[in-house]
C-alpha positions as CSV (number, residue, x, y, z in Angstrom):
1,M,-29.1,-3.3,2.7
2,F,-31.0,-5.2,0.0
3,F,-31.1,-8.3,2.4
4,P,-30.5,-6.8,5.8
5,K,-29.7,-10.1,7.6
6,I,-27.0,-11.1,5.1
7,A,-23.5,-9.6,5.3
8,F,-23.0,-6.9,2.6
9,W,-20.0,-8.6,1.1
10,I,-21.9,-11.9,0.7
11,Q,-24.7,-10.0,-1.0
12,I,-22.3,-8.5,-3.5
13,L,-20.5,-11.9,-4.1
14,V,-23.8,-13.7,-4.6
15,S,-24.9,-11.0,-7.0
16,L,-21.7,-11.3,-9.0
17,L,-22.0,-15.1,-9.3
18,L,-25.7,-14.8,-10.3
19,G,-24.8,-12.1,-12.8
20,L,-22.1,-14.3,-14.2
21,L,-24.6,-17.2,-14.5
22,F,-27.3,-15.2,-16.1
23,G,-24.8,-13.5,-18.5
24,I,-23.6,-16.9,-19.7
25,L,-27.1,-18.2,-20.2
26,L,-28.3,-15.1,-22.0
27,N,-25.2,-14.7,-24.2
28,P,-26.2,-15.2,-27.8
29,E,-23.2,-17.5,-28.4
30,T,-24.7,-20.1,-26.0
31,G,-27.7,-20.5,-28.3
32,F,-30.4,-20.2,-25.6
33,V,-31.5,-16.7,-26.6
34,S,-31.0,-14.9,-30.0
35,S,-29.4,-11.4,-30.1
36,N,-32.5,-10.0,-31.6
37,T,-34.7,-11.3,-28.9
38,L,-32.4,-10.1,-26.1
39,K,-31.7,-6.6,-27.5
40,P,-34.8,-4.9,-26.2
41,F,-34.2,-6.2,-22.7
42,L,-30.5,-5.2,-22.4
43,P,-31.2,-1.6,-21.3
44,W,-33.6,-2.9,-18.6
45,M,-30.9,-5.4,-17.4
46,K,-28.5,-2.5,-17.0
47,L,-31.0,0.0,-15.4
48,P,-30.3,-0.8,-11.7
49,G,-26.6,-0.5,-12.3
50,D,-27.0,2.8,-14.2
51,I,-29.1,4.2,-11.3
52,F,-26.6,3.0,-8.8
53,L,-23.6,4.5,-10.7
54,N,-25.5,7.7,-11.4
55,L,-26.2,8.2,-7.7
56,L,-22.5,7.8,-6.8
57,Q,-21.3,9.9,-9.7
58,M,-23.8,12.6,-8.8
59,I,-21.9,13.3,-5.6
60,M,-18.5,12.0,-6.6
61,I,-17.0,15.4,-7.6
62,P,-18.3,17.5,-4.7
63,L,-17.2,14.7,-2.3
64,V,-13.7,14.6,-3.8
65,I,-13.4,18.4,-3.5
66,V,-14.7,18.6,0.1
67,S,-12.8,15.5,1.2
68,I,-9.5,16.8,0.0
69,A,-10.1,20.3,1.2
70,L,-11.2,19.1,4.6
71,G,-8.3,16.6,4.7
72,V,-5.8,19.3,3.9
73,S,-7.4,21.8,6.4
74,S,-7.3,19.2,9.2
75,L,-3.5,19.1,9.0
76,R,-1.7,21.2,11.5
77,N,0.3,23.2,9.0
78,L,1.8,23.3,5.5
79,K,4.7,21.2,6.7
80,D,2.3,18.3,7.4
81,L,0.8,18.7,3.9
82,W,4.2,18.4,2.4
83,S,5.1,15.5,4.6
84,L,1.9,13.4,3.9
85,G,1.7,14.5,0.2
86,S,5.3,13.7,-0.6
87,K,5.2,10.3,1.1
88,T,1.9,9.4,-0.6
89,L,3.2,10.4,-4.1
90,I,6.5,8.5,-3.6
91,Y,4.5,5.5,-2.6
92,F,2.2,5.8,-5.7
93,I,5.1,6.2,-8.1
94,F,7.1,3.3,-6.5
95,T,4.2,0.8,-6.6
96,T,3.3,1.9,-10.2
97,V,6.9,1.2,-11.3
98,I,6.8,-2.2,-9.7
99,A,3.5,-3.0,-11.3
100,V,4.8,-2.0,-14.8
101,S,8.0,-4.0,-14.2
102,I,5.9,-7.1,-13.2
103,G,3.8,-6.7,-16.4
104,I,6.8,-6.4,-18.7
105,S,8.7,-9.3,-17.1
106,L,5.7,-11.7,-17.2
107,T,4.9,-10.9,-20.8
108,L,8.6,-11.4,-21.9
109,V,8.6,-14.8,-20.1
110,I,5.2,-16.1,-21.1
111,K,5.2,-14.6,-24.6
112,P,1.4,-14.6,-25.1
113,G,1.8,-12.7,-28.4
114,K,3.2,-15.8,-30.2
115,Y,-0.3,-17.4,-30.0
116,I,-1.9,-14.7,-32.1
117,Q,-1.2,-14.0,-35.7
118,S,-1.0,-10.4,-36.9
119,Q,-3.3,-11.3,-39.8
120,T,-6.1,-12.0,-37.3
121,I,-5.8,-8.5,-35.9
122,E,-5.6,-6.9,-39.3
123,S,-8.9,-8.5,-40.3
124,K,-10.5,-6.9,-37.2
125,M,-9.6,-3.3,-38.0
126,N,-12.5,-0.8,-37.6
127,V,-13.3,2.8,-37.0
128,Q,-12.4,2.6,-33.3
129,E,-8.8,3.3,-34.2
130,T,-9.8,6.7,-35.5
131,K,-11.6,7.5,-32.2
132,L,-8.5,6.5,-30.3
133,N,-6.3,8.8,-32.3
134,E,-8.7,11.7,-31.9
135,N,-8.5,11.5,-28.1
136,Q,-4.7,11.6,-27.8
137,E,-3.1,14.5,-25.9
138,S,0.5,15.5,-25.5
139,I,2.1,15.5,-22.0
140,P,2.5,19.4,-21.9
141,E,-1.3,19.7,-22.7
142,I,-2.2,17.3,-19.9
143,I,0.0,19.3,-17.4
144,A,-1.5,22.6,-18.5
145,T,-5.1,21.4,-18.1
146,I,-4.5,20.3,-14.5
147,I,-5.1,23.9,-13.4
148,P,-8.9,24.4,-14.1
149,K,-9.7,27.6,-16.0
150,N,-13.4,26.7,-16.0
151,L,-14.8,24.8,-13.1
152,V,-18.1,24.1,-14.7
153,N,-16.4,22.6,-17.8
154,V,-14.0,20.6,-15.6
155,W,-17.0,19.3,-13.5
156,S,-19.0,18.3,-16.6
157,K,-16.0,16.4,-18.2
158,Q,-15.0,14.9,-14.8
159,Q,-11.3,15.9,-15.2
160,M,-10.2,14.4,-11.9
161,L,-6.7,15.8,-11.8
162,S,-8.1,19.4,-12.0
163,I,-10.7,18.5,-9.4
164,V,-8.0,17.3,-7.0
165,F,-6.0,20.4,-7.7
166,F,-8.9,22.7,-6.8
167,G,-9.7,20.7,-3.7
168,M,-6.1,21.0,-2.5
169,F,-6.1,24.7,-3.3
170,L,-9.3,25.1,-1.2
171,G,-7.8,23.1,1.6
172,I,-4.7,25.3,1.7
173,F,-6.9,28.3,1.9
174,F,-8.7,26.8,4.9
175,L,-5.3,25.9,6.4
176,T,-3.7,29.3,6.1
177,S,-6.8,31.5,6.5
178,K,-8.6,29.9,9.4
179,E,-11.0,32.7,10.4
180,S,-12.0,34.0,7.0
181,G,-12.8,30.5,5.8
182,T,-14.9,29.4,8.7
183,G,-18.3,29.7,6.9
184,L,-17.2,28.0,3.7
185,K,-15.6,25.2,5.7
186,A,-18.8,24.7,7.7
187,F,-20.6,24.4,4.3
188,C,-18.1,21.8,3.2
189,H,-18.7,19.7,6.3
190,S,-22.5,19.8,5.6
191,L,-21.9,18.9,1.9
192,E,-19.7,16.0,3.0
193,S,-22.5,14.7,5.3
194,F,-25.0,14.9,2.5
195,C,-22.7,13.1,0.1
196,L,-22.1,10.3,2.6
197,W,-25.9,10.0,3.1
198,V,-26.3,9.5,-0.6
199,V,-23.7,6.8,-0.5
200,A,-25.5,5.0,2.3
201,T,-28.7,5.2,0.3
202,A,-27.1,4.0,-3.0
203,M,-25.6,1.0,-1.2
204,K,-29.0,-0.4,-0.6
205,L,-29.3,-0.8,-4.3
206,A,-25.8,-2.2,-4.8
207,P,-26.6,-6.0,-4.9
208,L,-29.2,-5.6,-7.6
209,A,-27.0,-3.2,-9.5
210,V,-24.1,-5.6,-9.4
211,L,-26.4,-8.4,-10.7
212,G,-27.5,-6.3,-13.6
213,L,-24.1,-4.9,-14.5
214,M,-22.4,-8.3,-14.4
215,S,-25.1,-9.9,-16.5
216,F,-24.9,-7.1,-19.0
217,A,-21.0,-7.3,-19.2
218,I,-21.0,-11.1,-19.8
219,V,-23.7,-10.8,-22.5
220,Q,-21.4,-8.4,-24.3
221,I,-18.3,-10.5,-24.2
222,G,-17.8,-12.8,-27.2
223,F,-16.7,-16.3,-25.9
224,S,-14.8,-17.2,-29.1
225,L,-12.6,-14.1,-28.9
226,F,-12.2,-14.6,-25.1
227,L,-10.9,-18.1,-25.6
228,G,-8.6,-17.1,-28.4
229,L,-6.9,-14.6,-26.1
230,L,-6.6,-16.9,-23.0
231,S,-2.8,-16.6,-22.9
232,Y,-3.0,-12.8,-22.9
233,I,-5.8,-12.8,-20.3
234,G,-3.9,-15.2,-18.1
235,T,-0.8,-13.1,-18.2
236,V,-2.7,-10.0,-17.1
237,L,-4.6,-11.8,-14.4
238,F,-1.4,-13.4,-13.0
239,G,0.3,-10.0,-13.0
240,L,-2.6,-8.5,-11.1
241,F,-2.4,-11.3,-8.5
242,C,1.3,-10.6,-8.1
243,I,0.5,-6.9,-7.4
244,L,-1.9,-8.0,-4.7
245,V,0.8,-10.2,-3.1
246,F,3.1,-7.2,-3.3
247,Y,0.6,-5.0,-1.5
248,G,0.4,-7.7,1.2
249,L,4.1,-7.6,1.7
250,L,4.1,-3.8,2.0
251,I,1.4,-4.0,4.6
252,L,3.3,-6.6,6.5
253,V,6.6,-4.7,6.4
254,F,5.3,-1.2,7.1
255,T,2.4,-1.9,9.5
256,R,3.3,-5.3,11.0
257,K,-0.4,-6.2,10.5
258,N,-1.8,-9.3,8.9
259,P,-2.4,-8.6,5.2
260,F,-5.1,-11.3,5.0
261,R,-7.1,-9.6,7.8
262,F,-6.7,-6.3,5.9
263,L,-8.0,-7.8,2.6
264,N,-10.9,-9.4,4.5
265,Q,-11.9,-6.0,6.0
266,V,-11.9,-4.3,2.5
267,R,-13.4,-7.2,0.5
268,E,-16.5,-5.2,-0.5
269,I,-14.5,-2.6,-2.3
270,P,-12.8,-4.9,-4.9
271,L,-16.1,-6.6,-5.5
272,L,-17.8,-3.3,-6.2
273,G,-14.9,-2.2,-8.4
274,F,-15.1,-5.4,-10.3
275,S,-18.8,-4.9,-11.2
276,T,-18.6,-1.1,-11.9
277,S,-15.1,-0.9,-13.6
278,S,-14.8,2.6,-12.1
279,S,-12.5,3.6,-9.2
280,S,-14.0,7.0,-8.9
281,S,-17.6,5.7,-8.7
282,V,-16.6,3.4,-5.8
283,L,-14.6,6.2,-4.1
284,P,-17.5,7.4,-1.8
285,Y,-17.9,4.0,-0.3
286,S,-14.1,3.5,0.0
287,L,-14.0,6.7,2.1
288,K,-16.8,5.4,4.3
289,L,-15.2,2.0,4.8
290,A,-11.8,3.5,5.5
291,K,-13.1,5.7,8.3
292,E,-15.7,3.4,9.8
293,K,-14.3,-0.1,9.3
294,L,-10.5,0.4,9.1
295,K,-10.6,3.3,11.6
296,L,-8.2,5.3,9.6
297,K,-7.5,9.0,10.6
298,E,-9.9,11.2,8.7
299,T,-7.0,13.4,7.6
300,V,-5.3,10.4,5.9
301,A,-8.4,8.9,4.4
302,D,-9.7,12.2,3.0
303,F,-6.3,13.1,1.5
304,V,-5.0,9.7,0.2
305,L,-8.1,8.0,-1.2
306,P,-9.3,10.8,-3.6
307,L,-5.8,11.4,-4.7
308,G,-5.3,7.6,-5.2
309,A,-8.5,7.3,-7.2
310,T,-7.0,9.9,-9.6
311,V,-3.3,9.1,-9.9
312,N,-2.8,5.6,-8.5
313,M,-3.6,3.1,-11.2
314,D,-1.3,0.1,-10.6
315,G,-3.7,-2.4,-12.2
316,T,-4.1,-0.2,-15.3
317,A,-0.4,0.4,-15.5
318,L,0.3,-3.4,-15.5
319,Y,-2.4,-4.0,-18.1
320,Q,-0.9,-1.3,-20.4
321,A,2.6,-2.8,-20.1
322,V,1.4,-6.3,-20.8
323,A,-0.7,-5.1,-23.8
324,T,2.2,-3.1,-25.3
325,V,4.7,-6.0,-25.1
326,F,2.0,-8.4,-26.2
327,L,1.2,-6.4,-29.4
328,S,4.9,-5.9,-30.0
329,Q,5.2,-9.7,-30.1
330,V,2.2,-10.1,-32.3
331,Y,3.6,-7.6,-34.9
332,Q,7.2,-8.8,-34.3
333,V,8.4,-5.4,-33.2
334,D,11.6,-5.8,-31.3
335,L,11.8,-3.8,-28.1
336,S,15.4,-3.2,-27.0
337,P,16.4,-3.0,-23.3
338,L,16.4,0.8,-23.6
339,D,12.9,0.6,-25.1
340,L,11.7,-1.5,-22.2
341,F,13.3,1.0,-19.7
342,L,11.5,3.9,-21.5
343,L,8.3,1.8,-21.5
344,V,8.4,1.7,-17.7
345,G,8.7,5.5,-17.5
346,T,6.1,6.1,-20.2
347,V,3.5,3.8,-18.7
348,T,4.1,5.1,-15.2
349,A,3.5,8.7,-16.4
350,A,0.6,7.8,-18.6
351,S,-1.2,5.8,-15.9
352,I,-1.1,8.9,-13.6
353,G,-3.2,10.8,-16.1
354,T,-5.7,7.9,-16.7
355,A,-9.2,8.9,-15.8
356,A,-10.9,6.5,-13.3
357,T,-13.7,5.5,-15.7
358,P,-14.4,2.4,-17.7
359,G,-12.6,1.8,-21.0
360,V,-10.4,4.9,-20.9
361,G,-7.2,2.8,-20.5
362,L,-7.4,1.8,-24.1
363,V,-7.2,5.5,-25.1
364,I,-4.0,5.9,-23.1
365,L,-2.7,2.6,-24.5
366,A,-3.1,3.9,-28.1
367,S,-0.7,6.8,-27.3
368,I,1.8,4.4,-25.8
369,L,1.7,2.1,-28.8
370,H,2.3,5.1,-31.1
371,T,5.3,6.1,-29.0
372,F,7.0,2.7,-29.6
373,H,5.9,2.4,-33.3
374,I,3.6,-0.5,-32.7
375,P,0.6,-0.6,-35.1
376,I,-2.3,1.0,-33.2
377,E,-4.8,-1.1,-35.2
378,G,-3.7,-4.1,-33.0
379,I,-5.7,-2.6,-30.2
380,T,-8.9,-3.5,-31.9
381,I,-8.7,-7.2,-30.9
382,L,-8.3,-6.2,-27.3
383,F,-11.7,-4.5,-27.3
384,G,-13.5,-7.8,-27.0
385,V,-11.9,-8.7,-23.7
386,D,-11.1,-5.3,-22.3
387,R,-14.4,-5.0,-20.4
388,F,-13.5,-8.1,-18.4
389,L,-9.9,-7.1,-17.8
390,D,-11.1,-3.5,-16.9
391,M,-13.2,-5.0,-14.1
392,C,-10.2,-7.0,-12.8
393,R,-7.7,-4.1,-12.9
394,T,-10.2,-1.7,-11.3
395,S,-10.4,-4.1,-8.3
396,V,-6.6,-4.0,-7.9
397,N,-6.6,-0.2,-8.3
398,L,-9.0,0.2,-5.5
399,T,-7.2,-2.3,-3.3
400,G,-4.0,-0.3,-3.9
401,D,-5.6,3.0,-2.8
402,L,-6.8,1.4,0.4
403,S,-3.4,-0.3,1.0
404,C,-1.7,3.1,0.6
405,A,-4.1,4.8,3.0
406,F,-3.7,2.0,5.5
407,I,0.1,2.2,5.4
408,M,0.2,6.0,5.5
409,D,-2.1,5.9,8.6
410,H,0.7,3.9,10.3
411,I,3.9,5.5,9.1
412,W,2.9,9.2,8.8
413,K,3.0,11.3,12.0
414,E,1.6,14.7,12.5
415,T,4.0,17.5,13.7
416,N,4.0,18.6,17.3
417,P,1.1,21.1,17.9
418,N,3.6,23.7,19.1
419,E,5.8,23.3,16.1
420,N,5.8,26.2,13.5
421,I,5.3,25.9,9.8
């Protein structure tokens, strides 16, 4: 660790607070430092964070592949795969629907859109709208690209759904062809060990990385815009808090364990997620914590967490629901009860295909706005505060993945060793 005698979560928390303080002091709007003076130092401020993230992302894809493959292969048979997989997916869909419903309900009650005039947004239109439109894909195209036709291309673009599919396919091969896959499986075990060693090495840099990333993020946020959107920000944050309460209730009901103790055990993960804004980047450490600290079965951790980092985005789903209804209020676009019902289904499906990387939620949001005939240019005003909200919803996404793994570890039972497929 960076300071060996201090608990790791305290190191991260102190780094976050110091980063927040430095970011506020260095923000050009405070008047202490001009933007021209600060500009040459910004890349250096971000450097420790870039190194930290690059180390994790360097082994992220091989770790996802081998974790899922070994997780699937450690099951007794295909019946176990179906049992664990179906329970996990049902859980993910259920919590996502609840998250979207919370977001829609809060926005309809609080009505944050009434505090923003549509003329304000129209004056902030820029070329970013064009970029968003260029990145839209239809649902059939997304489904078709899940099956990777070029692994090198999939790897370079970090198409996580395709990576998960390949990992599961490899795991099924290990599960059904035990003898012929022995050598390849042994290689996967060695590769997993290497990846976890890289994670342990990268964690020594984590406090300094968090300090730099947090400072850089706060410097980029404009305070005037931040204050102007306080009602919208407050709605999203309250919704995210409600999701955390919901996770606690699920843990209490399904495991009979103290949810506060669980949150205390995993506290490093939301803090890292907050500073990195990337679920996939924190995944290696989530796997390490789940196995070593939560003592979850390797089968469950290796299967649920990589899958969750790819398809379980409750925080992102809530944000997209709030943003959609918020902009409909700003532009006075009436959403009927049927529209709201369709919004739940649309956001749930869209969040499953959302890549676990910073900022991509806005791209998905653009397609949702287009579906409900809400002016896409309204999204431009959200760019100023999206970085901060991205940090918050990433923390919730990661907590949701660990909550699911924790619950599945308690409710899923392997088949009897003598039972056939």
